[in-house]
Backbone as a chain_set.jsonl record, in Angstrom:
{"seq": "MRLAQLSERSGVSAATIKYYLREGLLPPGRQVNATTAEYDEEHLRRLRLVRAMIQVGRVPVAKVREVLGHVDDDSLGRSIRLGAALWALPQVPEPDADDEYVQAAHHEVTALLDRLGWENAKQLTTISPAYRSLVVAVAAFRRLGYDWGAELLAPYAELMHRTAVLDLDNLEARPSDAERVEFAVLGASLNEPALQALHRLAQEEESARRYGFE", "coords": {"N": [[-6.068, -28.788, 8.034], [-4.199, -30.631, 5.527], [-1.139, -30.146, 3.672], [-1.656, -30.614, 0.957], [-4.395, -30.15, 0.831], [-4.482, -27.466, 1.603], [-3.201, -26.384, -0.594], [-5.035, -27.064, -2.621], [-7.335, -25.593, -1.819], [-6.436, -22.982, -1.877], [-5.442, -22.634, -4.422], [-2.771, -22.456, -4.908], [0.31, -23.842, -5.733], [1.755, -26.78, -4.18], [4.519, -26.761, -4.079], [5.116, -24.044, -4.217], [3.938, -23.132, -1.872], [5.564, -24.46, 0.007], [7.929, -23.081, -0.529], [7.188, -20.497, 0.323], [6.883, -21.049, 3.027], [9.552, -21.682, 3.729], [10.705, -19.211, 3.29], [9.634, -17.737, 5.287], [7.211, -16.443, 4.957], [4.847, -17.615, 5.497], [3.537, -18.871, 8.547], [4.792, -21.764, 10.312], [3.101, -24.954, 10.055], [1.071, -26.966, 12.301], [2.894, -29.483, 13.699], [2.398, -32.807, 12.956], [3.656, -35.269, 12.646], [6.978, -36.452, 11.912], [7.096, -35.879, 9.214], [4.789, -34.633, 8.433], [2.485, -31.895, 8.547], [-0.145, -29.846, 9.843], [-2.492, -27.414, 8.71], [-4.38, -24.36, 9.1], [-7.323, -22.17, 8.926], [-6.238, -19.654, 9.269], [-3.739, -19.89, 8.092], [-4.569, -20.203, 5.454], [-5.756, -17.71, 4.955], [-3.547, -16.012, 5.274], [-1.932, -16.946, 3.235], [-3.406, -16.228, 1.007], [-3.21, -13.478, 1.232], [-0.43, -13.109, 0.886], [-0.12, -14.024, -1.751], [-1.686, -12.163, -3.138], [-0.232, -9.816, -2.681], [2.213, -10.422, -3.955], [1.526, -11.322, -6.588], [-0.428, -9.535, -7.668], [0.074, -7.012, -6.51], [2.766, -6.872, -7.081], [4.879, -6.96, -5.242], [8.116, -7.455, -4.02], [9.505, -10.53, -2.729], [11.202, -10.249, -0.44], [10.332, -7.781, 0.521], [7.692, -8.387, 1.09], [8.051, -10.127, 3.246], [9.09, -8.323, 5.124], [6.96, -6.512, 5.425], [4.98, -8.222, 6.464], [6.149, -8.865, 8.861], [5.712, -6.524, 10.331], [2.939, -6.524, 10.303], [2.433, -8.65, 11.99], [3.413, -7.816, 14.41], [2.355, -7.302, 17.378], [3.152, -5.75, 19.445], [3.354, -3.119, 18.826], [1.679, 0.074, 18.684], [-1.534, 0.836, 17.214], [-1.522, 2.843, 15.136], [1.227, 3.159, 14.609], [1.914, 0.556, 13.943], [0.362, 0.139, 11.676], [1.363, 2.197, 10.004], [4.094, 1.408, 9.832], [3.875, -1.037, 8.472], [2.836, -0.198, 5.991], [4.792, 1.588, 5.141], [6.856, -0.136, 4.673], [6.384, -1.19, 2.211], [7.338, -1.195, -1.301], [8.928, 1.821, -2.324], [9.417, 5.124, -3.764], [12.724, 6.259, -4.696], [14.928, 8.39, -2.679], [14.693, 11.775, -3.459], [16.909, 14.079, -5.214], [18.298, 16.379, -3.146], [19.526, 18.719, -3.835], [18.559, 19.491, -6.245], [16.933, 21.935, -8.15], [14.275, 21.804, -8.933], [13.251, 19.876, -7.275], [13.56, 21.177, -4.835], [11.774, 23.308, -5.216], [9.467, 21.802, -5.397], [9.29, 20.682, -2.811], [8.705, 23.03, -1.437], [6.153, 23.672, -2.505], [4.626, 21.41, -1.771], [4.781, 21.542, 0.99], [3.436, 23.971, 1.357], [0.951, 23.138, 0.477], [0.224, 21.255, 2.477], [0.076, 23.001, 4.645], [-2.064, 24.576, 3.812], [-4.123, 22.706, 3.842], [-4.168, 22.04, 6.464], [-2.984, 19.771, 7.485], [-1.484, 18.596, 9.921], [-0.175, 16.353, 11.044], [0.942, 15.129, 8.783], [2.743, 17.123, 8.075], [4.577, 16.934, 10.175], [5.794, 14.552, 9.596], [7.299, 14.809, 7.367], [10.052, 14.398, 6.858], [10.459, 11.684, 6.961], [8.389, 10.315, 5.717], [7.334, 8.117, 3.2], [5.204, 8.65, 1.488], [5.044, 11.458, 1.368], [7.524, 11.894, 0.173], [7.093, 10.656, -2.315], [5.139, 12.315, -3.381], [6.538, 14.741, -3.603], [8.482, 14.001, -5.52], [6.785, 13.537, -7.751], [5.611, 16.091, -8.128], [7.927, 17.573, -8.648], [8.723, 16.442, -11.066], [6.625, 17.262, -12.779], [7.054, 20.024, -12.723], [9.586, 20.213, -13.8], [9.025, 19.665, -16.393], [7.816, 21.924, -17.178], [5.275, 22.514, -16.188], [3.213, 24.255, -14.01], [2.758, 22.957, -11.426], [1.341, 22.857, -8.385], [0.59, 23.836, -4.965], [-1.942, 25.104, -5.139], [-3.246, 23.884, -7.345], [-3.147, 21.258, -6.556], [-4.677, 21.087, -4.239], [-7.607, 20.635, -4.495], [-7.575, 17.961, -5.374], [-6.325, 16.733, -3.202], [-8.261, 17.101, -1.235], [-10.285, 15.454, -2.202], [-8.935, 13.031, -1.933], [-8.75, 12.895, 0.81], [-11.398, 12.386, 1.512], [-11.561, 9.852, 0.388], [-9.726, 8.546, 2.059], [-11.155, 8.606, 4.472], [-13.222, 6.811, 3.893], [-11.608, 4.547, 3.508], [-10.577, 4.122, 6.133], [-12.937, 3.77, 7.546], [-13.802, 1.337, 6.471], [-11.627, -0.237, 7.195], [-11.799, -0.182, 10.026], [-13.945, -1.81, 10.396], [-12.99, -4.331, 10.432], [-12.414, -7.272, 12.424], [-10.125, -7.642, 14.108], [-6.912, -6.325, 15.247], [-4.741, -7.316, 13.747], [-6.03, -8.11, 11.383], [-6.935, -5.633, 10.544], [-4.549, -4.311, 9.915], [-3.648, -6.02, 7.912], [-5.693, -5.583, 6.092], [-5.196, -2.932, 5.431], [-2.716, -3.154, 4.189], [-3.415, -4.713, 1.996], [-5.095, -2.836, 0.847], [-3.232, -0.891, 0.005], [-1.79, -2.427, -1.797], [-3.655, -3.458, -3.599], [-6.041, -1.884, -3.704], [-5.198, 0.672, -4.412], [-4.282, 0.378, -7.152], [-6.819, -0.235, -8.16], [-8.244, 2.134, -7.635], [-6.788, 3.843, -9.246], [-7.451, 2.757, -11.724], [-10.204, 3.322, -11.733], [-10.059, 6.091, -11.756], [-8.997, 6.528, -14.327], [-11.009, 5.408, -15.879], [-13.054, 7.212, -15.268], [-11.966, 9.525, -16.378], [-12.005, 8.801, -19.093], [-14.791, 8.589, -19.451], [-15.652, 11.253, -18.898], [-14.251, 12.603, -20.862], [-15.493, 11.572, -23.158], [-18.051, 12.594, -22.787], [-17.598, 15.339, -22.99], [-16.273, 15.699, -25.471], [-17.189, 13.872, -27.265], [-16.799, 11.14, -29.625], [-14.81, 11.743, -31.424]], "CA": [[-5.921, -29.346, 6.685], [-2.843, -30.973, 5.159], [-0.553, -29.265, 2.644], [-2.373, -30.815, -0.312], [-5.716, -29.478, 0.955], [-4.204, -26.015, 1.56], [-2.891, -26.073, -1.994], [-6.276, -27.144, -3.394], [-8.247, -24.517, -1.458], [-5.856, -21.685, -2.221], [-5.046, -22.543, -5.823], [-1.323, -22.267, -4.95], [0.933, -25.171, -5.781], [2.41, -27.212, -2.943], [5.935, -26.341, -4.121], [5.151, -22.614, -3.887], [3.619, -23.019, -0.441], [6.777, -24.838, 0.709], [8.852, -21.952, -0.691], [6.767, -19.423, 1.23], [7.208, -21.481, 4.394], [10.978, -21.532, 3.908], [11.026, -17.78, 3.28], [9.039, -17.084, 6.449], [6.011, -15.688, 4.605], [3.762, -18.332, 6.168], [3.972, -19.525, 9.772], [4.798, -23.234, 10.214], [1.917, -25.649, 10.463], [1.185, -27.775, 13.523], [3.566, -30.722, 13.33], [1.679, -34.037, 13.317], [4.731, -36.215, 12.824], [8.235, -35.949, 11.365], [6.988, -35.506, 7.802], [3.461, -34.079, 8.144], [2.012, -30.784, 9.347], [-1.529, -29.431, 9.563], [-2.67, -25.982, 8.528], [-5.765, -23.962, 9.423], [-7.897, -21.065, 8.146], [-5.314, -18.516, 9.347], [-2.736, -20.12, 7.042], [-5.193, -19.956, 4.167], [-5.925, -16.26, 4.796], [-2.219, -15.44, 5.087], [-1.454, -17.361, 1.921], [-4.081, -15.392, 0.009], [-2.613, -12.132, 1.331], [0.885, -13.18, 0.258], [-0.298, -14.139, -3.221], [-2.174, -10.891, -3.658], [0.874, -8.857, -2.662], [3.238, -10.786, -4.919], [1.041, -11.438, -7.968], [-1.178, -8.37, -8.091], [0.787, -5.81, -6.074], [4.137, -6.941, -7.561], [5.768, -6.672, -4.13], [9.147, -8.478, -3.933], [9.381, -11.443, -1.577], [11.863, -9.683, 0.721], [9.476, -6.717, 1.042], [6.532, -9.044, 1.694], [8.478, -10.605, 4.559], [9.214, -7.168, 6.002], [5.613, -6.0, 5.704], [4.275, -9.169, 7.341], [6.743, -8.744, 10.195], [5.019, -5.447, 11.008], [1.561, -6.969, 10.473], [2.364, -9.594, 13.095], [4.028, -7.253, 15.633], [1.291, -6.723, 18.192], [3.709, -4.873, 20.485], [3.237, -1.754, 18.322], [0.381, 0.714, 18.682], [-2.229, 0.652, 15.943], [-1.061, 3.78, 14.109], [2.624, 2.838, 14.287], [1.915, -0.758, 13.292], [-0.18, 0.367, 10.336], [2.333, 2.993, 9.239], [5.286, 0.624, 9.564], [3.571, -2.021, 7.427], [2.679, 0.5, 4.702], [6.08, 2.17, 4.729], [7.747, -1.213, 4.251], [6.111, -1.49, 0.795], [8.276, -0.511, -2.193], [8.731, 3.266, -2.383], [10.32, 5.815, -4.681], [14.004, 6.62, -4.064], [15.07, 9.726, -2.138], [15.035, 12.72, -4.525], [18.13, 14.88, -5.053], [17.958, 17.565, -2.38], [20.128, 19.913, -4.463], [17.847, 19.786, -7.509], [16.088, 23.119, -7.988], [12.869, 21.425, -9.084], [12.889, 19.172, -6.019], [13.415, 22.215, -3.785], [10.489, 23.994, -5.452], [8.381, 20.85, -5.094], [9.18, 20.664, -1.363], [8.003, 24.273, -1.045], [4.741, 23.588, -2.886], [3.951, 20.381, -0.992], [4.647, 22.089, 2.347], [2.352, 24.955, 1.267], [-0.296, 22.382, 0.363], [-0.089, 20.729, 3.799], [-0.364, 24.156, 5.463], [-3.4, 24.975, 3.315], [-5.081, 21.685, 4.241], [-4.126, 21.841, 7.922], [-2.602, 18.378, 7.778], [-0.362, 18.78, 10.82], [0.585, 15.091, 11.173], [1.732, 14.945, 7.555], [3.854, 18.068, 8.151], [5.559, 16.437, 11.13], [6.434, 13.329, 9.092], [7.859, 15.043, 6.011], [11.436, 13.93, 6.672], [10.523, 10.202, 6.934], [7.202, 9.737, 5.062], [7.473, 7.76, 1.794], [4.14, 9.291, 0.726], [5.498, 12.818, 1.145], [8.611, 11.824, -0.804], [6.509, 10.347, -3.627], [4.455, 13.506, -3.901], [7.589, 15.681, -4.01], [9.035, 13.486, -6.78], [5.814, 13.756, -8.804], [5.496, 17.549, -8.377], [9.188, 17.998, -9.283], [8.689, 16.008, -12.474], [5.726, 18.184, -13.494], [7.677, 21.346, -12.841], [10.712, 20.074, -14.703], [8.453, 19.67, -17.75], [7.251, 23.226, -17.449], [3.911, 22.65, -15.663], [3.253, 24.911, -12.698], [1.941, 22.058, -10.579], [1.687, 23.203, -7.025], [-0.395, 23.705, -3.897], [-3.314, 25.518, -5.521], [-3.852, 22.894, -8.193], [-3.219, 19.973, -5.853], [-5.592, 21.118, -3.089], [-8.885, 19.914, -4.721], [-7.291, 16.53, -5.412], [-6.036, 16.31, -1.842], [-9.517, 17.036, -0.512], [-10.935, 14.218, -2.647], [-8.201, 11.914, -1.348], [-9.122, 12.803, 2.217], [-12.678, 11.688, 1.545], [-11.245, 8.444, 0.142], [-9.106, 8.037, 3.266], [-12.209, 8.378, 5.435], [-13.832, 5.536, 3.503], [-10.639, 3.479, 3.788], [-10.503, 3.872, 7.565], [-14.223, 3.207, 7.95], [-13.781, -0.066, 6.087], [-10.612, -0.882, 8.013], [-12.278, -0.344, 11.395], [-14.941, -2.848, 10.431], [-12.298, -5.617, 10.6], [-12.6, -7.671, 13.835], [-8.923, -7.667, 14.935], [-5.86, -5.428, 14.816], [-3.989, -7.959, 12.688], [-6.808, -8.035, 10.146], [-6.959, -4.241, 10.113], [-3.275, -4.015, 9.245], [-3.66, -6.769, 6.67], [-6.603, -4.901, 5.178], [-4.51, -1.724, 4.973], [-1.693, -3.581, 3.233], [-4.14, -5.069, 0.769], [-5.561, -1.582, 0.224], [-2.108, -0.279, -0.675], [-1.347, -3.277, -2.884], [-4.726, -3.762, -4.574], [-7.049, -0.843, -3.881], [-4.626, 1.82, -5.123], [-4.452, 0.15, -8.592], [-8.245, -0.155, -8.48], [-8.592, 3.566, -7.674], [-6.164, 4.405, -10.464], [-8.273, 2.325, -12.859], [-11.446, 4.106, -11.672], [-9.71, 7.45, -12.204], [-8.859, 6.547, -15.786], [-12.349, 5.217, -16.455], [-13.766, 8.48, -15.122], [-11.423, 10.433, -17.399], [-12.548, 8.373, -20.381], [-16.216, 8.932, -19.465], [-15.779, 12.69, -18.97], [-13.77, 12.987, -22.179], [-16.538, 11.264, -24.139], [-19.163, 13.531, -22.598], [-17.226, 16.661, -23.442], [-15.766, 15.802, -26.836], [-17.714, 12.808, -28.116], [-15.854, 10.093, -30.003], [-14.114, 12.216, -32.631]], "C": [[-4.462, -29.65, 6.418], [-2.403, -30.049, 4.032], [-1.313, -29.387, 1.324], [-3.718, -30.106, -0.299], [-5.526, -27.946, 0.915], [-3.931, -25.568, 0.141], [-4.177, -26.063, -2.831], [-7.189, -25.955, -3.089], [-7.73, -23.144, -1.867], [-5.567, -21.506, -3.694], [-3.564, -22.302, -6.007], [-0.67, -23.64, -4.885], [1.633, -25.492, -4.455], [3.872, -26.756, -2.9], [6.047, -24.864, -3.765], [4.872, -22.399, -2.423], [4.872, -23.389, 0.391], [7.834, -23.712, 0.638], [8.479, -20.819, 0.257], [7.057, -19.773, 2.701], [8.72, -21.301, 4.664], [11.404, -20.069, 4.035], [10.417, -17.024, 4.467], [7.82, -16.259, 6.146], [4.756, -16.314, 5.177], [4.291, -18.896, 7.455], [3.953, -21.035, 9.599], [3.454, -23.814, 10.623], [2.152, -26.405, 11.763], [1.743, -29.147, 13.138], [2.799, -31.923, 13.861], [2.67, -35.167, 13.568], [5.95, -35.663, 12.111], [8.077, -35.4, 9.943], [5.673, -34.788, 7.467], [3.099, -32.965, 9.107], [0.591, -30.454, 8.921], [-1.6, -27.921, 9.552], [-4.141, -25.617, 8.748], [-6.19, -22.756, 8.569], [-6.984, -19.821, 8.173], [-4.186, -18.658, 8.302], [-3.32, -19.807, 5.647], [-5.344, -18.451, 3.927], [-4.569, -15.6, 4.519], [-1.693, -15.763, 3.698], [-2.116, -16.517, 0.836], [-3.541, -13.961, 0.045], [-1.243, -12.104, 0.639], [0.76, -13.204, -1.261], [-0.778, -12.84, -3.827], [-1.06, -9.862, -3.737], [1.886, -9.13, -3.753], [2.706, -10.732, -6.349], [0.375, -10.167, -8.466], [-0.415, -7.088, -7.759], [2.232, -5.753, -6.551], [5.15, -6.564, -6.48], [6.819, -7.769, -4.057], [9.036, -9.298, -2.662], [10.008, -10.866, -0.32], [11.012, -8.58, 1.35], [8.209, -7.309, 1.692], [6.883, -9.526, 3.104], [8.55, -9.449, 5.571], [7.842, -6.619, 6.399], [4.894, -6.917, 6.692], [4.853, -9.187, 8.756], [6.06, -7.648, 10.996], [3.541, -5.824, 11.263], [1.43, -7.815, 11.731], [2.889, -9.017, 14.424], [2.974, -6.535, 16.455], [1.808, -5.916, 19.367], [3.595, -3.404, 20.104], [1.812, -1.226, 18.502], [-0.226, 0.635, 17.299], [-1.696, 1.559, 14.852], [0.346, 3.436, 13.65], [2.692, 1.527, 13.518], [1.414, -0.633, 11.841], [0.812, 1.116, 9.461], [3.568, 2.207, 8.885], [5.049, -0.387, 8.456], [3.487, -1.36, 6.068], [4.012, 1.058, 4.211], [7.065, 1.111, 4.289], [7.522, -1.625, 2.786], [7.092, -0.728, -0.076], [7.912, 0.972, -2.365], [9.694, 3.87, -3.418], [11.619, 6.154, -3.963], [13.993, 8.059, -3.559], [15.457, 10.683, -3.266], [16.295, 13.527, -4.176], [17.789, 16.195, -4.366], [18.506, 18.852, -2.989], [19.453, 20.325, -5.773], [16.873, 20.93, -7.297], [14.614, 22.786, -8.087], [12.387, 20.678, -7.854], [12.693, 20.161, -4.896], [12.099, 22.962, -3.933], [9.308, 23.089, -5.102], [8.19, 20.742, -3.569], [8.391, 21.888, -0.864], [6.513, 24.174, -1.33], [4.012, 22.553, -2.046], [3.769, 20.857, 0.454], [3.503, 23.114, 2.392], [0.997, 24.248, 1.191], [-0.721, 21.838, 1.74], [-0.531, 21.827, 4.747], [-1.796, 24.541, 5.084], [-4.472, 24.001, 3.793], [-5.189, 21.548, 5.747], [-3.785, 20.43, 8.314], [-1.329, 18.389, 8.634], [0.464, 17.51, 10.96], [1.481, 14.874, 9.964], [2.937, 15.898, 7.554], [4.95, 17.58, 9.083], [6.368, 15.258, 10.583], [7.154, 13.555, 7.773], [9.244, 14.443, 5.8], [11.512, 12.396, 6.53], [9.393, 9.567, 6.135], [7.488, 9.389, 3.599], [6.389, 8.446, 0.919], [4.509, 10.747, 0.377], [6.586, 12.826, 0.059], [8.06, 11.553, -2.213], [5.836, 11.537, -4.229], [5.464, 14.553, -4.366], [8.187, 15.285, -5.352], [8.095, 13.769, -7.953], [5.714, 15.241, -9.166], [6.773, 18.05, -9.059], [9.216, 17.625, -10.75], [7.77, 16.884, -13.324], [6.426, 19.522, -13.751], [8.885, 21.318, -13.782], [10.256, 20.101, -16.15], [7.732, 20.966, -18.086], [5.804, 23.462, -16.968], [3.992, 23.219, -14.236], [2.328, 24.151, -11.734], [2.289, 22.289, -9.133], [0.481, 23.119, -6.084], [-1.817, 24.041, -4.357], [-4.007, 24.467, -6.382], [-4.029, 21.556, -7.497], [-4.308, 19.935, -4.778], [-6.91, 20.388, -3.34], [-8.682, 18.414, -4.782], [-7.048, 15.984, -4.006], [-7.315, 16.175, -1.033], [-10.322, 15.79, -0.912], [-10.274, 12.977, -2.008], [-8.507, 11.786, 0.151], [-10.464, 12.102, 2.39], [-12.48, 10.194, 1.307], [-10.635, 7.81, 1.374], [-10.137, 7.768, 4.369], [-12.934, 7.052, 5.156], [-12.916, 4.356, 3.813], [-10.644, 3.115, 5.274], [-11.818, 3.347, 8.114], [-14.262, 1.714, 7.662], [-12.8, -0.837, 6.932], [-11.118, -1.164, 9.421], [-13.376, -1.381, 11.534], [-14.337, -4.232, 10.611], [-12.293, -5.987, 12.095], [-11.343, -7.657, 14.703], [-7.873, -6.683, 14.395], [-5.067, -6.023, 13.667], [-4.717, -7.876, 11.356], [-6.894, -6.609, 9.647], [-5.677, -3.875, 9.376], [-3.203, -4.762, 7.944], [-4.529, -6.067, 5.632], [-5.953, -3.646, 4.601], [-3.449, -2.066, 3.938], [-2.326, -3.987, 1.906], [-4.643, -3.817, 0.066], [-4.45, -0.919, -0.559], [-1.708, -1.091, -1.894], [-2.374, -3.424, -3.998], [-5.682, -2.598, -4.796], [-6.488, 0.364, -4.605], [-4.644, 1.59, -6.648], [-5.901, 0.22, -9.018], [-8.706, 1.319, -8.585], [-7.998, 4.23, -8.886], [-6.966, 4.018, -11.686], [-9.588, 3.098, -12.897], [-11.191, 5.527, -12.145], [-9.638, 7.51, -13.724], [-10.197, 6.302, -16.462], [-13.169, 6.507, -16.389], [-13.277, 9.496, -16.123], [-11.964, 10.109, -18.765], [-14.022, 8.783, -20.514], [-16.399, 10.444, -19.654], [-15.309, 13.198, -20.317], [-14.823, 12.733, -23.25], [-17.711, 12.22, -24.021], [-18.853, 14.898, -23.164], [-16.96, 16.726, -24.954], [-16.318, 14.756, -27.788], [-16.635, 11.817, -28.493], [-15.119, 10.461, -31.284], [-12.677, 11.711, -32.64]], "O": [[-3.577, -29.02, 6.997], [-3.197, -29.269, 3.506], [-1.579, -28.387, 0.657], [-4.13, -29.528, -1.304], [-6.301, -27.23, 0.282], [-4.375, -24.5, -0.279], [-4.385, -25.166, -3.648], [-7.761, -25.37, -4.008], [-8.516, -22.247, -2.17], [-5.456, -20.38, -4.179], [-3.118, -21.982, -7.109], [-1.055, -24.488, -4.081], [2.042, -24.597, -3.716], [4.397, -26.412, -1.841], [6.988, -24.471, -3.075], [5.512, -21.558, -1.791], [5.194, -22.705, 1.362], [8.532, -23.437, 1.614], [9.346, -20.246, 0.918], [7.423, -18.912, 3.501], [9.101, -20.814, 5.728], [12.327, -19.732, 4.776], [10.649, -15.827, 4.636], [7.409, -15.447, 6.975], [3.729, -15.652, 5.328], [5.424, -19.376, 7.471], [3.162, -21.544, 8.804], [2.746, -23.231, 11.444], [3.274, -26.478, 12.262], [1.139, -29.877, 12.352], [2.576, -32.045, 15.065], [2.561, -35.915, 14.539], [5.949, -34.491, 11.734], [8.854, -34.543, 9.523], [5.473, -34.378, 6.324], [3.355, -33.051, 10.308], [0.177, -30.739, 7.797], [-0.877, -27.238, 10.277], [-5.029, -26.457, 8.602], [-5.504, -22.378, 7.62], [-6.963, -19.039, 7.222], [-3.745, -17.672, 7.713], [-2.651, -19.228, 4.791], [-5.089, -17.971, 2.822], [-4.454, -14.742, 3.644], [-1.069, -14.915, 3.06], [-1.469, -16.134, -0.138], [-3.43, -13.31, -0.994], [-0.943, -11.174, -0.109], [1.465, -12.479, -1.961], [-0.333, -12.453, -4.908], [-0.944, -9.128, -4.719], [2.369, -8.206, -4.407], [3.353, -10.165, -7.229], [0.609, -9.767, -9.607], [-0.271, -6.199, -8.598], [2.871, -4.707, -6.445], [6.161, -5.923, -6.769], [6.447, -8.942, -4.034], [8.535, -8.821, -1.644], [9.427, -10.971, 0.76], [10.971, -8.452, 2.574], [7.721, -6.802, 2.702], [6.101, -9.353, 4.039], [8.126, -9.585, 6.718], [7.601, -6.303, 7.564], [4.273, -6.445, 7.644], [4.15, -9.484, 9.723], [5.844, -7.802, 12.198], [2.974, -5.485, 12.302], [0.439, -7.714, 12.454], [2.808, -9.685, 15.455], [2.721, -5.344, 16.276], [1.028, -5.445, 20.194], [3.725, -2.532, 20.963], [0.853, -1.997, 18.475], [0.479, 0.395, 16.319], [-1.441, 1.094, 13.742], [0.63, 3.421, 12.453], [3.446, 1.406, 12.552], [1.975, -1.225, 10.919], [1.072, 0.725, 8.323], [4.06, 2.308, 7.761], [5.908, -0.582, 7.596], [4.006, -1.894, 5.088], [4.32, 1.008, 3.02], [8.028, 1.428, 3.592], [8.352, -2.314, 2.193], [7.632, 0.289, 0.358], [6.743, 1.323, -2.53], [10.638, 3.224, -3.874], [11.621, 6.321, -2.743], [13.148, 8.857, -3.964], [16.443, 10.441, -3.962], [16.684, 13.639, -3.014], [17.079, 17.029, -4.929], [18.014, 19.942, -2.699], [19.75, 21.381, -6.33], [16.072, 20.898, -6.362], [13.789, 23.402, -7.413], [11.239, 20.834, -7.439], [11.774, 20.018, -4.09], [11.396, 23.224, -2.956], [8.289, 23.545, -4.583], [7.056, 20.713, -3.091], [7.532, 21.78, 0.011], [5.694, 24.549, -0.491], [2.875, 22.794, -1.64], [2.732, 20.608, 1.068], [2.707, 23.13, 3.331], [0.016, 24.711, 1.773], [-1.887, 21.95, 2.119], [-1.42, 21.611, 5.571], [-2.629, 24.798, 5.952], [-5.59, 24.406, 4.111], [-6.17, 21.01, 6.26], [-4.236, 19.937, 9.347], [-0.227, 18.209, 8.116], [1.692, 17.582, 10.993], [2.64, 14.482, 10.103], [4.019, 15.534, 7.092], [6.131, 17.79, 8.81], [7.48, 14.992, 11.039], [7.577, 12.596, 7.127], [9.578, 14.027, 4.69], [12.511, 11.87, 6.039], [9.439, 8.361, 5.894], [7.849, 10.275, 2.825], [6.639, 8.775, -0.241], [4.312, 11.199, -0.751], [6.567, 13.656, -0.85], [8.514, 12.156, -3.185], [5.927, 11.77, -5.435], [5.269, 15.183, -5.405], [8.378, 16.133, -6.224], [8.54, 14.19, -9.021], [5.73, 15.609, -10.341], [6.694, 18.879, -9.965], [9.68, 18.401, -11.585], [8.103, 17.211, -14.463], [6.386, 20.065, -14.856], [9.162, 22.297, -14.475], [11.007, 20.512, -17.035], [7.115, 21.091, -19.144], [5.191, 24.477, -17.298], [4.736, 22.725, -13.389], [1.284, 24.644, -11.307], [3.391, 21.965, -8.69], [-0.503, 22.434, -6.362], [-2.772, 23.348, -4.007], [-5.19, 24.181, -6.195], [-4.953, 20.805, -7.81], [-4.807, 18.86, -4.445], [-7.322, 19.59, -2.499], [-9.524, 17.659, -4.295], [-7.516, 14.897, -3.668], [-7.452, 15.248, -0.235], [-10.957, 15.155, -0.071], [-10.944, 12.025, -1.607], [-8.519, 10.679, 0.689], [-10.64, 11.312, 3.318], [-13.138, 9.366, 1.936], [-10.967, 6.675, 1.718], [-9.999, 6.801, 5.118], [-13.216, 6.279, 6.072], [-13.356, 3.317, 4.304], [-10.706, 1.938, 5.629], [-11.817, 2.556, 9.057], [-14.698, 0.922, 8.497], [-13.084, -1.959, 7.349], [-10.899, -2.25, 9.956], [-13.711, -1.792, 12.644], [-15.047, -5.195, 10.902], [-12.18, -5.102, 12.943], [-11.462, -7.66, 15.928], [-7.937, -6.264, 13.24], [-4.748, -5.32, 12.709], [-4.106, -7.607, 10.322], [-6.923, -6.387, 8.437], [-5.715, -3.21, 8.341], [-2.741, -4.206, 6.948], [-4.166, -5.965, 4.46], [-6.134, -3.332, 3.425], [-3.296, -1.367, 2.937], [-1.829, -3.643, 0.834], [-4.623, -3.739, -1.162], [-4.678, -0.433, -1.667], [-1.328, -0.523, -2.918], [-2.028, -3.505, -5.177], [-6.094, -2.339, -5.926], [-7.216, 1.026, -5.345], [-4.988, 2.514, -7.385], [-6.198, 0.684, -10.119], [-9.449, 1.689, -9.494], [-8.631, 5.091, -9.497], [-7.154, 4.831, -12.591], [-10.043, 3.49, -13.972], [-12.014, 6.105, -12.856], [-10.161, 8.441, -14.337], [-10.497, 6.906, -17.492], [-13.883, 6.85, -17.331], [-14.074, 10.258, -16.67], [-12.34, 11.004, -19.521], [-14.444, 9.265, -21.566], [-17.21, 10.869, -20.477], [-15.901, 14.127, -20.866], [-15.029, 13.559, -24.139], [-18.302, 12.614, -25.027], [-19.72, 15.55, -23.746], [-17.365, 17.674, -25.626], [-15.973, 14.738, -28.969], [-15.655, 11.662, -27.765], [-14.841, 9.604, -32.123], [-11.927, 12.0, -33.572]]}, "num_chains": 1, "name": "protein.A"}
């Protein structure tokens, strides 16, 4: 398809598509002549992924480029490729190691991982953005006077493990490694907000059941 057709099918303006091409978010089309290129279904799929990350996931263009670089790197093993793509997404900053609440949070999160037997997560604590995000959240709770730690987090972690099993089952249904990594990136960009929305809907439902509409 030509650029105008790609724009029509994707709902993305031709000017925006040209910008994505210049920024390396889309691979070049097949050059027909000096002024015309053709695009295929892979371009359309990639364009939809880019738009979802930018518009819904609010991922900056530079981060999208970094993530897609890992998505396209078939020299990496599946786990490393998947992890690299996810870790390239925007993350919380490194917490202050000298903060007493951060230190307590590290202790509680480590205790949680021990309790769950999550050995891989324990090995990645120094580099994992997910571990860092959890420490930051637990530290914030504790700073506000809430004793948020391993015991309270464990039931939530077990529910999240069941969610992860569903995620990986769905991911493994994708036909290629590239699509699996793309699916994981979409999951982080789109499914996490969806799960958060479901969590809040469930809270609203349970609150109404317990307390009515007073």
